[in-house]
N, C-alpha and C positions, 0 to 999 in steps of 0.2 A: 159962257164958254160951252162948247159941245160936251156932252156927257162922256166921261172916259170909258174906253172899252178895255175890259180885262179878260184874261184867259183863266178859267178855273183849272187848277192843276190836279184835281182828283183823278182824272183819266190819264194823267201823265206821271203818276207817282212811281211807276216802274223806272223812271229816269231820275238821275241825280238832279237836285234842285237847280244847281248851277247850269246844267245843260238845258233845262226848261227855260231858265232866264235868258240864255243865249238865243234859243229858238224864238221865244215870244218877242224879244227885242228886235231881232232881225226881221220878223214879219210886220212889225209896226204897232204891236199892242202898247197900250198906255201903262198897263200894270197887270198884276196877278191877283186872283182870288185864291189864296194859298190854302191848300189842304193840310190838315193836321195828321197826315200819315205819310208813309215813305220817309224820306229824310227832309221833306219840304218844310214842315214846322212842327217841332217836337215840344209839346207843352211842358213836359217835365224839365227838359233842358232850358227852356226859356225862363222858367221860374227859378231854376237853380243857379244860373250863370248869366249875368248881365252882358257878358261878352258874346254870348250866343245870339241874343237879340240884336246887338249892334252888328254882328257879322251878317245876319240876314238883311238888315237895312243897307249895309254897305254893298252887299252883293246886288241888291235891287238897284241901288244908285249907280253902280258901275255899268249896269245895262240900261240905264235911263227908264227904269220901271218904278211904279209906285204900288202901294197896297192900301186898299180901303176896307177889305174884309178878309177874315180867315174862316175856314169851314171845318167843322168837326162832326160830320154826319155819322161816322162809324161809332163813335163813343155815345152820341146822343141816342142812337138806335137802341142801345142796350139798356137805357135808363128805365124804360117801361115795358119792353117787349116780353111777350109770353107766347109760346115757350122760348127759352134760351137753349140753343143746341150747337151742333158743330158748325152751322152757318156763321154764328156769332164768333165762335172760337177762331174761325179763319180770318176774321177782319179786325179782331181786337188784339192789342198788345198783350203779351203773356202776363205782364204785371197786373192787367185789368182782369183777364180771364181767371188767373189763379188756379184754384182747384175746380173751377167750373160750377160750383154750387150757385144756383140761379140768383138768389137774393144777394149773396155776396158780390156777384158780378154787377148787379144793378146798382148797388151802393157804391162800389168803386168807380163805376162809370159816372155816377152822379157827382162824385167828388172831383173827377177829372173835368167834367163840364164846368164846375165852379172854377177850377184852375184855368180852364180855357178862357174864361172872362178875364181873369187876372193877367194871363199871358197876352191877350189881345190888347189890354190897356198898356202893357209894357211896350208892345210893338207900335203903339200909337194909332190903333184902329178902334172904331166904336161899334162894329157889327160882327157878330159871329153867326154864320149860316149853318143850318144843320137839321137833323131829324130829332124826333122825340121818342120814337117807338110807340107801341100801343099794346095794351094787355087784351084788347078786344078785337083787333084786326082779324084774328082767326075766325071770328064769328060772322064775317061780312056776308057770307052766303045766306045767313039767317035761317039755316036749317042744320040740325034740329032747331026748332023754334027758340028764339033767344028772348028771354023775358026782359022787360024794360029795366028791371032792377039790376040785371047783369050789365047792361049798357051803361046805366048811370054809375055803377061801381067802376067801370073803366075810365070814365071821365074824372071821377073822384080820385082814382089812383094816379092819373096824370097830374091833377092839381096838387096832390099831396107830395108827389116826387119832384115836380118842377118848380113849385113856389119857393122852396129853399134855394134852389139853383138860381132862380131869378132874383132872389134877395141879394146874392153875390154880384150878379150882373148890375143891379142898381148901385151897389157899393162901388163897383169898378167904373161906372159910367159907360157901360157897354150894353148894347141891345142884342137880343136873340132873334134871328130871322128864320122862322120855321118854314121849311120847304113843304108845301102842300103836295102830298105824294101818296099813292097807294102804299100800304103797310104802316102808315102813321096814324096818330090820333085824329089829325085833320087831313083828309085825303080828297075832299071835294067841297062844294059850296056849303052845304048845310052842316057838315062836320066841322068846318072852319067856324061857322057861327057858334056852334055848341062849344068848341074848344076855347074860343075867346071868352065866352060866358063863364066857363068852368074856372078860369083864373081871374075873374072880375075885371076883364079888359085892362089889365095892368100894362103900362107902357113899355115895360122891359121886353114884352113878348109881341113880336110882329111877324111878318110873313116874307118869305122869299118867293117871288112870283116866277114860276117856270111853266110856260104855256104848254109844253109838250105833254104834261101829265093831265091836261084838261081835254085835249082833243079826242083821245080814244075813249074818254068817258062821256063824250057828247056834252061837254060843258063849254060855256062861252068865256074865253079868257079876257075879253074886253069888259064885259059886265062885272067880272070879278075885280078887275082893277078899279072900276068906278065905285063899286059898293064897299070895297075895303081900302079906299084911297089913303086913309090915315095910318094904315098898317103895312103898307108896302115899304119895307125897309131895305130890300135888295132885289135885284132883277137878274135872273139867269136866262140866257137865250139858248134854247134847245128846241129843235123842230121835231115833228112826228108826222107819220103818214099812216092813214088807216088802210088796211088791206081787206076790209070786210066786203062781201059782195058775191063771192063764188059759192056760198052755201056751205063751205068747209072751214074757213078761217074765222075763229071766234075772237072776241075782244079780250078774253082772259089770257090769251097767249099759249095755251095748251102745253105748258111746261117746256116750251121750245126756246132755244137760245136766241139772243138778239140777231137779227139779220136773216133768220130762217124764213123763207118765203111762205111757209105754211102758217106763220103767225098772222093774227088779225090786224096787227099794227107793228110799227117799227120806228125807232129813232132814225132820223136822216140828217144830212148836212143842212145847216141853217139856210132857209129860203127856198127849199125844194119840196116842202111837205104841205100840210093842211093848215098850219097856223096863219091867221090873217094878220101878217106882220105890220102892214101899214096902219091898219085900224088899231092894233095894239100900241104902236108908238104914238099915234094921235091921242090915245087914252093916257099914256104916260105923260105926254105933254099937258093934257087937261088937268091931271091931278097934281102937276107940279113936281114930278119925280126928277131929281137932278143928280142922283147918285150914279154909281158905276153900272154899266151894262156888261155882264159877264157871260162869255161864250163857254158853254159846256159841251165838249166834244164827245159824242157817243154813237157815231154812225158806223155800224159794223160793216157797211158795204162800201166804205171809202177810206183810203189811206189817210190817217190823221195829219201827216206831214203835208199833204196836198190840201186837205179839207180845212184845216185851221186858218190858214191865210185867206182862203176863199170865203169862209164865214166872216172873217174880219171885214173884208171889203163890202160884203152885203150889209152887215150891221152898221158899219161906219156911215154908209149913205143915209140910213134911217136915223141913227142917233145924232147926226149932225144937224138935223132939222130943228131950228129953234122953236121953243114953245110959243103959243100965242100970247098976246099981251093980257088977255082976259084971264082972270084967276079961275081956279076950279069952282070956288064958291059962287062967283058971279055966273059962270057958265051953267051951273047945275042948280042954282037957286038954293044953296046951302049956307 
C-alpha cells in the first residue's frame, strides 16, 4: 500500500488539537505526527489517565486519521543544551523549567523524555521524533580554537544523558528518531556518524530524515538516506531554498527571522525549493522505507491554510510510487 502522509502538528500547536484534526481530515491527510506541546498530546496527562489516551484515539478515529509517531522536540532540546536560558524557558512547561537552575532543568527534561516513551507505547505508536540538544553546539564556529578534548566531552555528555533515556525506550518497545538539525549533537553527516558511535549504535536511537536542513549546508540528502538506511526511522518533508549569490546573504541567517529576504536561505512550501524530491523518494524506495511521510509546514511566505493541502498533493504523487521489486541489499550490494 502507498506510504501514509501525515501532518506534523508542531507548527499548528496554537490551534486546539480537535481543530487541527478537522483541518487535516478535510484536506485528505492519512494521519498526524502529533506534537507533545500545546494541547495536542500532553505526556503527563497520558500517563496519569487512561481516558486521556483513549480520548485522543477516539478523536483521531472520528476524523478518519491515524497516528504513527509523536514528537517531543522541545523537551529533548533541554536534555543536553548549554547554555540553558530564556529561550528554553519560553518553550518548556513551567513544571520542567522550575527555578531555571540548568542541571535541574536537564534532569527533569530527561525524565519527561523517558515518560514520552511510556506515553507513546500507551498511545500505540513505536516512534518518538525529537531533538537531543548539545552541550557543544555553541562551539561550532571553532573559534576561539576548540580542543578535541572539549568536543569529545560533548559526545560523552550526550551518551551519558541519553543512554538512560534509551534504556526506557527499549523497555517500552519504542524507538527515538533524532532529527539531524543545526543546534543538535548530530547536525550534519559526520556528526551523525560520531553520534551513533557515541552510543554504540544501539537500535533504540535512529534518525528522522528532514532534507531541508541538508540543503543550506551543501549536504546531499540522497546519499544520507543510502548511507544511513538502517537508521531512517521517520521522514519529515520540509523544503528549503538557498538565497546565496548576491554577496550579502549568508548561509548562517544573520539573526534574521524566517522569510526575511536578506537571509541566505529560507523554508518554503514543499516542492518549490532546492530539495531533489524525486531522487529522494527513489532513495526511500531503494532502502525499503515504508513508514509515514510527514509534512512539516514552516513557510513564512505562504498562508498555511493554503499551503498544507498544496504540499499534500505534491507529496502524495511521489509517495504513491511503489518501490521496485529489487531489495536495497541487492541493488547496492550489501
